[in-house]
C-alpha positions in Angstrom: 0.0 0.0 0.0 1.5 3.3 -1.1 1.0 6.3 1.3 1.0 9.9 0.2 3.0 12.4 2.2 0.8 14.7 4.3 -2.4 12.7 3.8 -4.3 10.7 6.5 -3.6 7.0 6.7 -6.1 5.1 4.6 -8.6 3.1 6.7 -7.6 -0.1 4.8 -4.2 0.1 6.7 -6.0 0.1 10.0 -9.1 -1.9 10.2 -10.4 -3.7 7.1 -13.9 -2.6 6.0 -14.0 0.3 8.5 -16.1 3.2 7.3 -14.7 6.8 7.4 -17.0 9.0 9.4 -15.0 12.2 9.6 -12.1 13.5 7.6 -10.0 16.7 8.1 -7.9 17.8 5.1 -5.2 20.4 5.2 -6.9 22.5 7.9 -5.4 25.9 8.7 -6.7 28.4 11.3 -5.3 31.8 12.1 -6.0 34.4 14.9 -5.5 38.1 14.3 -4.2 39.7 17.5 -3.6 43.4 17.2 -1.1 43.7 14.3 0.1 40.1 14.5 -1.2 36.8 13.1 -1.1 33.6 15.2 -0.9 30.6 12.9 -2.7 28.2 15.3 -3.2 25.3 13.0 -1.1 24.7 9.9 -2.3 22.1 7.4 -3.6 19.3 9.7 -5.0 16.2 8.1 -6.5 13.1 9.6 -9.5 10.7 9.3 -11.7 8.9 11.8 -13.4 5.5 11.3 -16.7 4.5 12.7 -16.1 2.9 16.2 -12.5 4.1 16.2 -10.8 6.1 18.9 -8.3 8.7 17.6 -6.2 10.5 20.2 -4.8 13.9 19.4 -1.9 14.5 21.7 0.4 17.5 22.4 1.3 20.1 25.0 -0.8 23.3 25.5 -0.7 25.6 22.4 -0.1 22.8 19.9 -3.5 23.4 18.2 -5.5 20.4 19.5 -8.5 22.3 20.8 -8.5 24.9 18.0 -8.8 22.0 15.5 -11.9 20.7 17.4 -13.4 24.2 17.5 -12.9 24.6 13.8 -14.6 21.3 13.1 -17.6 22.3 15.3 -17.7 25.9 14.0 -17.3 27.3 17.5 -14.1 29.3 17.1 -16.0 32.6 17.7 -14.9 36.2 17.4 -13.8 38.1 14.4 -10.2 37.4 15.1 -10.5 33.7 14.3 -10.5 32.5 10.7 -10.3 29.1 9.0 -8.0 30.0 6.1 -7.7 26.6 4.3 -8.8 23.0 4.3 -11.9 20.9 4.5 -13.9 19.1 7.2 -15.7 16.2 5.4 -18.7 14.6 7.1 -21.2 12.5 5.3 -19.5 13.6 2.0 -20.1 17.3 2.7 -17.6 20.0 3.6 -18.9 21.4 6.9 -16.8 24.5 6.4 -19.0 25.4 3.4 -22.4 24.6 4.9 -24.8 27.4 5.9 -24.8 28.2 9.6 -28.3 26.8 10.0 -27.3 23.4 8.4 -24.1 23.2 10.5 -26.1 23.8 13.7 -28.3 20.9 12.8 -25.3 18.6 12.5 -23.7 19.9 15.6 -25.2 18.1 18.5 -27.3 15.7 16.5 -24.5 14.1 14.4 -21.3 15.4 16.0 -21.2 15.9 19.8 -18.5 17.6 21.9 -17.4 17.5 25.5 -15.6 20.7 26.6 -12.7 20.6 29.0 -14.2 23.1 31.5 -17.6 21.8 32.5 -18.4 24.7 34.9 -17.8 27.3 32.2 -19.6 25.3 29.5 -22.8 24.8 31.5 -25.1 27.8 32.0 -25.3 28.6 35.7 -28.8 30.0 35.7 -30.6 26.9 34.2 -31.1 23.5 35.9 -29.1 20.6 34.5 -32.4 18.9 33.3 -33.2 22.0 31.3 -29.8 22.1 29.7 -29.7 18.3 28.9 -33.3 18.5 27.7 -32.6 21.3 25.4 -30.9 18.8 23.1 -34.1 16.9 22.7 -36.2 20.1 22.3 -34.0 21.8 19.8 -32.9 18.9 17.6 -35.7 16.3 18.1 -38.7 18.7 18.6 -39.8 17.1 21.9 -42.3 18.9 24.1 -40.7 20.3 27.3 -42.0 17.7 29.7 -41.0 14.8 27.4 -37.6 16.3 27.0 -37.1 16.6 30.7 -38.1 13.0 31.2 -35.6 12.0 28.5 -33.0 14.1 30.2 -33.5 12.4 33.6 -33.2 9.0 31.9 -30.0 10.0 30.3 -28.6 11.4 33.5 -29.3 8.1 35.1 -27.6 6.3 32.3 -24.3 8.3 32.7 -24.2 7.5 36.4 -25.7 10.6 38.2 -27.0 9.3 41.5 -30.7 9.9 42.3 -31.0 11.6 38.9 -34.7 12.4 39.2 -34.2 14.4 42.3 -31.0 16.1 41.2 -32.4 17.0 37.7 -33.6 20.4 39.1 -30.3 21.3 40.6 -27.9 23.8 39.1 -24.4 23.2 37.8 -22.6 24.7 40.8 -24.4 22.1 43.1 -22.5 19.2 41.4 -18.9 18.0 41.9 -16.5 18.3 39.0 -16.9 14.6 38.1 -20.7 14.9 38.1 -20.6 18.0 36.0 -18.5 16.2 33.5 -21.1 13.3 33.4 -23.7 15.9 32.6 -21.6 17.2 29.8 -21.3 13.7 28.5 -25.1 13.3 28.7 -25.6 16.4 26.7 -23.0 15.4 24.0 -24.5 11.9 23.7 -28.2 12.8 24.0 -29.0 12.2 20.3 -26.5 9.3 19.8 -24.1 11.1 17.5 -21.9 9.4 14.9 -18.8 11.3 16.2 -17.9 12.5 19.7 -15.1 14.9 20.3 -13.9 14.8 23.9 -11.6 17.9 24.5 -9.6 17.2 27.7 -12.6 15.4 29.3 -10.7 14.7 32.6 -9.1 18.1 33.2 -8.9 19.1 36.9 -10.4 15.7 38.0 -8.7 13.4 40.5 -7.3 10.1 39.2 -10.1 8.0 40.5 -12.8 10.2 38.8 -10.7 10.4 35.6 -10.7 6.6 35.4 -14.5 6.5 36.0 -15.1 9.1 33.2 -12.9 7.3 30.7 -14.6 4.0 31.4 -18.0 5.6 31.0 -16.9 6.9 27.6 -15.5 3.5 26.6 -18.8 1.8 27.5 -21.0 4.4 25.7 -18.8 4.3 22.6 -19.1 0.5 22.4 -22.9 0.7 22.8 -23.3 3.3 20.1 -20.5 2.4 17.7 -19.5 6.0 17.4 -16.1 7.4 16.4 -14.3 9.1 19.3 -11.7 11.9 19.0 -9.9 12.2 22.3 -8.0 15.4 22.7 -5.5 15.2 25.6 -2.0 15.7 26.9 -2.3 12.7 29.2 -0.2 9.8 27.9 -1.8 7.4 30.3 -5.3 8.1 29.1 -4.1 7.7 25.5 -2.4 4.3 26.1 -5.5 2.9 27.7 -8.1 4.3 25.2 -6.8 5.0 21.8 -6.5 2.9 18.6 -4.4 5.6 16.8 -2.5 8.7 17.9 -1.9 12.0 16.1 0.9 14.0 17.8 0.7 17.8 17.3 3.4 20.4 17.7 3.3 24.1 16.8 -0.1 23.7 15.0 1.0 20.7 12.8 0.7 16.9 13.0 4.3 15.6 13.5 3.5 11.9 13.9 0.6 9.5 13.2 0.8 5.9 14.5 -1.1 3.0 16.0 -0.9 3.5 19.8 1.3 0.5 20.7 3.8 1.2 17.9 4.2 4.8 19.1 4.9 3.8 22.7 7.4 1.1 21.6 9.4 3.2 19.2 8.4 6.8 18.6 9.2 8.2 15.1 9.6 11.9 16.0 11.9 13.5 18.6 9.0 15.5 20.1 7.0 12.3 20.7 10.1 10.7 22.2 10.5 13.7 24.5 6.9 13.4 25.7 7.4 9.7 26.5 10.7 10.4 28.4 9.0 13.1 30.5 6.4 10.8 32.2 7.1 8.0 34.7 6.7 4.4 33.5 6.2 1.3 35.6 8.2 -0.8 33.3 11.2 1.5 33.6 11.2 2.6 37.2 14.9 3.1 37.3 15.0 5.6 34.5 15.4 9.3 35.3 12.7 11.5 33.9 13.9 13.9 31.3 11.6 16.8 30.5 11.7 18.6 27.1 13.9 21.6 27.4 13.0 25.1 26.1 9.6 26.4 25.1 7.2 26.0 22.2 7.9 28.4 19.3 6.3 31.8 18.7 3.3 31.0 16.5 3.3 34.4 15.0 6.6 33.7 13.2 6.7 31.4 10.2 10.0 29.6 10.2 11.6 27.9 7.2 12.7 24.7 9.0 11.3 22.4 11.6 9.7 24.3 14.5 11.1 21.7 17.0 14.8 22.5 16.1 15.6 24.6 19.2 14.5 21.7 21.5 15.6 18.7 19.5 18.7 16.5 20.3 18.6 15.2 16.7 18.6 18.5 14.9 21.1 19.1 12.1 21.6 21.8 9.4 18.9 20.4 7.1 16.3 20.7 10.0 16.9 24.5 10.2 16.6 25.0 6.5 13.9 22.6 5.3 10.6 21.9 7.0 10.1 18.1 6.9 6.7 17.0 5.5 4.6 14.4 7.2 5.7 11.3 5.3 5.2 7.6 5.5 7.9 5.7 7.6 6.1 2.3 7.6 2.8 0.9 6.4 0.8 2.4 9.2 3.0 5.3 10.4 3.9 8.8 9.4 6.4 11.3 10.8 7.4 14.8 10.1 11.1 14.3 10.8 14.1 14.1 8.4 15.6 11.4 10.7 12.4 9.5 11.6 13.9 6.1 10.8 16.9 6.7 13.0 14.7 7.9 15.8 12.6 4.8 15.6 15.6 2.5 15.5 17.0 4.1 18.6 13.7 3.8 20.5 13.6 7.6 20.7 16.9 7.8 22.8 18.6 10.7 21.1 
């Protein structure tokens, strides 16, 4: 199977017969801040299969959440602009759809869980009202029927005594319970795709595990595609089928999850793996990635990871490496990807 540089991996190389449900092609997003332009996302491409879990991994500022917002049409503000690319869903480019049509897809066909549940929920409406709004707006249910459906859904996602608590307000719930309410809202209409943007942020480890297990169960029941946006390598290892690693607004590696952990194909990915503790290598000293992410208002000719990269050579400063195939199921945006893989990421 021949792979094209910069294109998503074909589904045939992942799971035979799997149907593509969402595809992002060459997406670019900019923010205009005073007299400067922030190049937040720069030519990102990936595809998601039905029933597949795709993790998008990277540190803060890598463009993960902006990609999700561009897909959903929730960038907001005059300063944000999608400057290139396509978001294909059901054979249609969502970026070209009228706002009314896009709103019909958002929620009904594509759901999203935001990372800050307290900010995402409206503080002046009860949770039953907010969950029920999905049924009223998209399914045309009467108010009472929508609230009954909301209670049933709250019970399904594990809200204790859901009928009594349905009339409570968001601030009356714990962080973990608010996140369950967000999941209920996102899954109310059984979407084909769920985007979970840092769904376990600010939750303790026990609650994180509960939330991720809930997402896993619901995904299996509904057969939906899941895009998991996170910086947590532990969550990725336990949940994902494939990983897209982002740095400076670009995809720098795409790989099946187990291959990436065994032998990363990009120095940035290797640095991420070295910076977290592992039970199988307890004696190893943690080595954080030095330096800081690049200034996203400056377009550099070479690889943006050069100042922090132990593998960097002259070609890296002069020529930006494309995302290219390095094996049948893997891609990397590194001139020395094969050497990085052979070394196990130990530069």
